C-alpha positions as CSV (number, residue, x, y, z in Angstrom):
1,M,-73.3,90.2,138.4
2,K,-69.8,89.8,139.8
3,F,-67.4,86.9,139.4
4,L,-63.9,86.3,140.8
5,Q,-61.1,84.5,139.0
6,T,-58.0,83.1,140.7
7,G,-55.7,80.1,140.3
8,D,-52.3,78.7,141.0
9,I,-52.8,79.2,144.7
10,H,-50.4,76.3,145.6
11,L,-51.6,76.0,149.2
12,G,-49.1,74.1,151.3
13,T,-46.0,75.4,149.6
14,Q,-42.8,75.0,151.7
15,N,-40.3,77.8,151.3
16,S,-36.9,76.3,152.1
17,K,-35.2,79.7,152.3
18,L,-37.1,80.7,155.4
19,S,-36.6,79.7,159.0
20,A,-39.2,77.2,160.3
21,Q,-40.9,80.0,162.2
22,K,-41.2,82.4,159.2
23,A,-42.2,79.5,156.8
24,R,-45.0,78.6,159.2
25,Q,-46.0,82.3,159.4
26,M,-46.3,82.5,155.7
27,R,-48.4,79.3,155.5
28,D,-50.7,80.7,158.2
29,E,-51.0,84.0,156.3
30,Q,-51.9,82.3,153.1
31,L,-54.8,80.5,154.8
32,S,-55.9,83.7,156.5
33,R,-55.8,85.6,153.2
34,M,-57.6,82.7,151.5
35,Q,-60.4,83.3,154.0
36,D,-60.3,87.0,153.2
37,F,-60.7,86.2,149.5
38,F,-63.9,84.2,150.2
39,D,-65.1,87.0,152.6
40,Y,-64.6,89.5,149.8
41,A,-66.7,87.4,147.4
42,V,-69.5,87.2,150.0
43,Q,-69.4,90.9,150.8
44,N,-69.5,91.8,147.2
45,D,-72.4,89.4,146.5
46,C,-70.4,87.5,143.8
47,E,-72.3,85.1,141.6
48,A,-69.4,82.6,141.2
49,I,-65.7,82.0,141.7
50,F,-63.5,80.5,139.0
51,I,-60.3,78.7,140.2
52,T,-58.1,77.7,137.2
53,G,-56.0,74.9,138.7
54,D,-53.1,74.1,141.0
55,L,-55.1,74.7,144.2
56,F,-52.6,72.7,146.3
57,H,-48.9,72.6,145.7
58,T,-48.6,68.8,145.9
59,K,-50.8,65.9,145.0
60,N,-50.8,64.8,148.6
61,P,-51.6,67.9,150.8
62,S,-52.4,67.3,154.4
63,L,-56.0,66.4,155.1
64,K,-56.2,69.2,157.6
65,L,-55.3,71.7,154.9
66,V,-57.8,70.2,152.5
67,K,-60.6,70.3,155.1
68,V,-59.8,74.0,156.0
69,F,-60.0,75.1,152.4
70,F,-63.3,73.3,151.7
71,D,-64.8,74.6,154.9
72,M,-64.2,78.1,153.5
73,V,-65.8,77.1,150.2
74,E,-68.9,75.6,151.9
75,K,-69.3,78.5,154.3
76,S,-69.2,81.1,151.5
77,G,-72.2,79.4,149.8
78,I,-70.8,80.7,146.4
79,K,-70.6,78.5,143.4
80,T,-66.9,77.7,143.0
81,F,-65.9,76.2,139.7
82,Y,-62.5,74.3,139.5
83,V,-60.5,73.0,136.6
84,R,-57.5,70.8,137.4
85,G,-54.0,72.0,136.9
86,N,-50.7,70.2,136.3
87,H,-50.1,69.9,140.0
88,D,-53.3,68.0,140.5
89,E,-53.8,65.8,137.4
90,E,-56.0,63.6,139.5
91,F,-58.2,65.2,142.2
92,Y,-58.1,62.8,145.1
93,Y,-60.5,64.7,147.4
94,K,-63.8,64.5,145.5
95,D,-65.5,62.9,148.5
96,M,-64.6,65.9,150.7
97,T,-65.9,68.7,148.4
98,P,-69.0,70.6,149.3
99,D,-72.0,70.8,147.0
100,N,-71.0,74.3,145.8
101,F,-67.6,73.2,144.6
102,I,-68.0,72.2,141.0
103,L,-65.1,70.1,139.6
104,F,-64.6,69.8,135.8
105,G,-63.6,66.3,134.6
106,N,-61.5,65.4,131.6
107,D,-64.3,65.9,129.1
108,L,-65.8,69.3,128.3
109,Q,-68.7,70.1,130.6
110,T,-71.0,73.1,130.5
111,Y,-73.1,74.4,133.3
112,S,-75.9,76.7,132.1
113,F,-77.7,79.5,134.1
114,D,-80.2,82.2,133.1
115,E,-77.6,84.8,132.1
116,Y,-74.4,82.9,131.7
117,T,-72.7,79.5,131.1
118,V,-69.5,78.1,132.6
119,S,-67.5,75.5,130.6
120,G,-64.3,73.7,131.4
121,A,-62.3,70.5,130.9
122,G,-59.3,68.9,132.5
123,T,-58.1,67.8,129.0
124,K,-57.1,70.7,126.8
125,N,-57.3,71.4,123.1
126,K,-60.7,69.7,122.4
127,K,-62.8,72.0,120.2
128,P,-65.8,73.3,122.2
129,P,-69.2,73.8,120.6
130,I,-70.2,77.2,119.2
131,Y,-72.0,79.2,121.9
132,A,-74.5,81.1,119.9
133,D,-77.1,82.4,122.4
134,D,-77.2,85.8,124.2
135,R,-75.8,84.6,127.5
136,I,-72.2,85.4,128.6
137,H,-70.0,82.3,128.0
138,F,-67.1,81.6,130.4
139,M,-64.6,78.9,129.8
140,L,-61.9,77.6,132.3
141,L,-58.6,76.0,131.3
142,H,-55.2,75.4,132.8
143,G,-52.2,75.7,130.4
144,D,-49.7,77.8,128.5
145,I,-51.0,79.5,125.3
146,F,-47.6,80.9,124.6
147,N,-46.1,77.4,124.1
148,P,-48.9,75.4,122.5
149,K,-46.7,72.4,121.6
150,S,-45.5,71.9,125.2
151,N,-47.0,69.3,127.5
152,D,-49.1,72.0,129.2
153,G,-49.7,73.9,126.0
154,I,-53.0,75.3,124.9
155,D,-53.7,76.0,121.2
156,L,-55.6,79.2,121.4
157,G,-56.8,78.8,117.8
158,I,-59.1,75.9,118.8
159,Y,-61.1,78.3,121.0
160,Q,-61.4,81.1,118.5
161,N,-64.8,82.0,116.9
162,R,-66.7,79.7,119.3
163,G,-68.7,82.4,121.0
164,I,-66.5,82.4,124.2
165,D,-66.7,85.8,125.9
166,Y,-64.1,85.1,128.6
167,L,-61.4,82.4,128.7
168,A,-60.2,82.1,132.3
169,L,-56.7,80.6,132.3
170,G,-54.3,79.3,134.9
171,H,-50.7,78.1,134.8
172,I,-48.9,81.4,134.4
173,H,-48.4,83.1,137.7
174,S,-48.7,86.7,136.6
175,F,-51.7,88.7,135.4
176,M,-51.9,88.7,131.6
177,E,-54.7,89.5,129.2
178,G,-55.3,89.4,125.5
179,K,-57.8,88.6,122.7
180,I,-59.0,85.1,121.8
181,D,-60.5,86.6,118.6
182,D,-62.3,89.8,117.6
183,Y,-64.9,89.2,120.3
184,G,-63.6,87.3,123.3
185,K,-60.8,87.8,125.8
186,Y,-58.4,85.5,127.6
187,V,-57.2,86.4,131.1
188,Y,-54.5,84.8,133.4
189,S,-55.3,86.0,136.9
190,G,-51.9,85.0,138.1
191,S,-51.4,83.5,141.5
192,L,-52.9,84.9,144.8
193,F,-49.5,84.7,146.5
194,G,-45.9,84.7,145.5
195,N,-44.1,81.5,146.5
196,G,-40.5,82.2,145.3
197,F,-38.2,84.6,143.5
198,D,-39.4,83.2,140.2
199,E,-42.8,84.8,141.1
200,C,-41.9,88.5,141.7
201,G,-44.2,91.4,141.7
202,E,-47.9,92.0,142.5
203,K,-50.1,89.1,143.1
204,G,-53.9,89.0,143.3
205,F,-57.1,88.0,141.6
206,V,-59.4,89.3,138.8
207,E,-62.9,90.7,139.5
208,I,-65.3,90.4,136.6
209,E,-68.5,92.4,136.2
210,V,-71.3,91.6,133.9
211,E,-74.2,93.9,133.0
212,G,-76.4,92.5,130.3
213,K,-74.0,91.6,127.5
214,N,-71.3,94.0,128.7
215,L,-68.4,92.4,130.4
216,S,-65.5,94.2,132.2
217,Y,-62.8,93.0,134.5
218,S,-59.9,94.4,136.6
219,F,-56.9,93.0,138.5
220,K,-57.1,93.4,142.3
221,K,-53.8,93.3,144.2
222,F,-54.2,90.9,147.1
223,A,-51.0,89.4,148.5
224,T,-49.8,90.5,151.9
225,R,-46.2,90.1,150.9
226,Q,-44.4,89.9,147.6
227,F,-41.0,88.7,146.3
228,E,-38.7,91.4,144.8
229,I,-35.4,91.1,142.9
230,V,-33.3,94.3,142.8
231,E,-30.1,94.7,140.7
232,V,-27.4,97.0,142.0
233,D,-24.4,98.0,139.9
234,I,-21.4,98.4,142.3
235,T,-18.9,99.5,139.6
236,D,-16.6,102.3,141.0
237,A,-18.1,101.8,144.5
238,V,-14.8,101.2,146.3
239,K,-15.7,101.7,149.9
240,H,-18.1,99.4,151.9
241,A,-20.2,102.5,152.8
242,Q,-20.6,103.3,149.1
243,I,-21.8,99.8,148.2
244,K,-24.2,99.9,151.2
245,Q,-25.6,103.3,150.1
246,R,-26.2,102.0,146.6
247,I,-28.1,99.0,147.9
248,N,-30.2,101.1,150.3
249,A,-31.0,103.6,147.6
250,S,-32.4,100.7,145.4
251,L,-34.7,99.5,148.2
252,T,-36.5,102.7,149.2
253,K,-39.8,101.7,147.5
254,I,-39.9,98.1,148.8
255,S,-42.0,97.3,151.9
256,S,-40.4,95.8,155.0
257,R,-43.0,93.0,154.7
258,D,-41.5,91.8,151.4
259,L,-39.0,89.1,150.6
260,V,-36.0,90.7,148.8
261,R,-33.0,89.5,146.8
262,V,-30.3,92.0,145.9
263,V,-28.2,91.0,142.9
264,L,-24.8,92.8,142.7
265,R,-23.7,93.6,139.2
266,G,-20.9,95.4,137.6
267,Y,-17.2,95.2,138.3
268,F,-14.9,95.5,141.4
269,T,-11.2,95.6,141.9
270,E,-8.8,94.3,144.6
271,E,-9.3,97.7,146.4
272,T,-13.0,97.2,146.7
273,E,-14.3,96.7,150.2
274,K,-17.0,94.1,149.5
275,Y,-18.1,92.3,152.6
276,I,-21.3,90.4,151.7
277,S,-21.9,88.9,155.2
278,L,-21.7,92.4,156.8
279,L,-24.0,93.9,154.2
280,Q,-26.5,91.0,154.9
281,Q,-26.3,91.7,158.6
282,E,-26.6,95.5,158.3
283,I,-29.5,95.6,155.8
284,G,-31.3,92.2,156.3
285,G,-33.2,93.2,159.4
286,N,-35.2,95.7,157.4
287,F,-37.2,93.1,155.6
288,F,-39.1,89.9,156.3
289,Y,-36.5,88.0,154.3
290,F,-33.3,89.4,152.6
291,E,-30.5,87.9,150.7
292,I,-27.6,89.1,148.5
293,K,-26.5,87.3,145.4
294,D,-23.1,88.5,144.2
295,E,-22.8,88.4,140.4
296,S,-20.3,91.2,140.2
297,K,-17.1,90.5,138.3
298,F,-13.5,90.9,139.4
299,K,-11.7,93.4,137.1
300,I,-7.9,93.2,136.7
301,D,-5.8,95.7,134.9
302,F,-3.1,93.2,133.6
303,E,-1.2,96.0,131.9
304,L,-0.9,97.9,135.2
305,I,0.2,94.8,137.0
306,K,3.0,94.2,134.6
307,K,4.5,97.5,135.5
308,E,4.6,96.6,139.2
309,S,7.9,95.6,140.9
310,L,8.5,91.9,141.1
311,S,6.0,90.4,143.5
312,F,4.3,87.1,144.1
313,K,0.9,88.7,143.2
314,A,2.3,90.0,139.9
315,E,3.8,86.6,139.0
316,F,0.5,84.9,140.0
317,L,-1.6,87.2,137.8
318,K,0.8,86.9,134.9
319,L,0.5,83.1,135.0
320,I,-3.3,83.4,134.9
321,E,-3.2,85.9,132.0
322,E,-0.9,83.7,129.9
323,D,-2.9,80.5,130.4
324,E,-4.8,80.2,127.1
325,S,-6.9,77.3,128.4
326,L,-8.8,79.7,130.6
327,S,-11.7,81.9,129.6
328,D,-11.8,85.5,130.7
329,E,-14.4,84.7,133.3
330,E,-12.3,81.8,134.7
331,K,-9.3,84.1,134.8
332,S,-11.2,86.7,136.7
333,L,-12.6,84.1,139.3
334,I,-9.2,82.5,139.9
335,A,-7.5,85.9,140.2
336,Q,-10.2,87.1,142.7
337,C,-9.8,84.0,144.9
338,G,-6.0,84.2,144.8
339,I,-5.8,87.9,145.8
340,E,-8.3,87.4,148.6
341,A,-6.2,84.5,149.8
342,L,-3.0,86.5,149.6
343,R,-4.6,89.3,151.6
344,G,-5.9,86.9,154.2
345,D,-9.5,87.7,153.4
346,E,-12.4,85.2,153.5
347,I,-12.8,83.7,150.1
348,S,-16.0,85.2,148.8
349,L,-16.9,82.7,146.1
């Protein structure tokens, strides 16, 4: 038997960084890939699908979006078990769900079949019964086992030594796995799609296989695009071409379909040719979305400046250096802006 686990799909997410056209393209792609997910389940003769919360991004998604999703569920004919997440504390679309969509309520419920059971609850941290028979026992929850005292926390200890073979979890958007106890496993499938730069890396679902009492599972990469953050140290890269070369060298393994943020690190001086808007223009067209976040720091050799002939710049920097009310970071930022203004450059901050 095969089962699929997914969660934190967040259908209907609006990405404010994208143009209206690209945002619409990503929403359409998500629905298309959602259909691919159900097609995969059908083609692989899956017994059931587990969705561990946060199906829609808001509590009030469009009725069109809701209908399209449930049409996919119904068409698949596969039992689809759903436990609510923190984005849908109340599930307002019960009347629209097909017969094969099984929604867990607040209280613990268990659905029993010949070879397995599936349990779940919208309310966490209620001790389940001890599952003692020879069937495979699945449980679905949505929450954070790493912060059990938080509002969305799950106390994993409550679920230990209860005969749970597989604890399917949602809320954390990356694939993670571990032990419940000496016998059972917990698995976060992560989200099907990345929705922002706080969700970088590979996204997908988990495929579970059961043969008798033997259970195995594997992560399947699924997302069409992913978000990537790349850090580039520009220290000692004085020329514009050198900075561009360092950025390009860091992007060689990233797909043109991806959404990319380059974070500039290190130090630069007043001689550094750092033109962010030009870099954005020259490199940005290579990716679906591209941005540069400049977190490099302006480095001033105050001792060298003191040896210069009298100049407005030297006097300006001397005043900054001697101002004890300023932190080193503040001194650096003020000096950077001042020198750019003196040179007639666009202020980069």
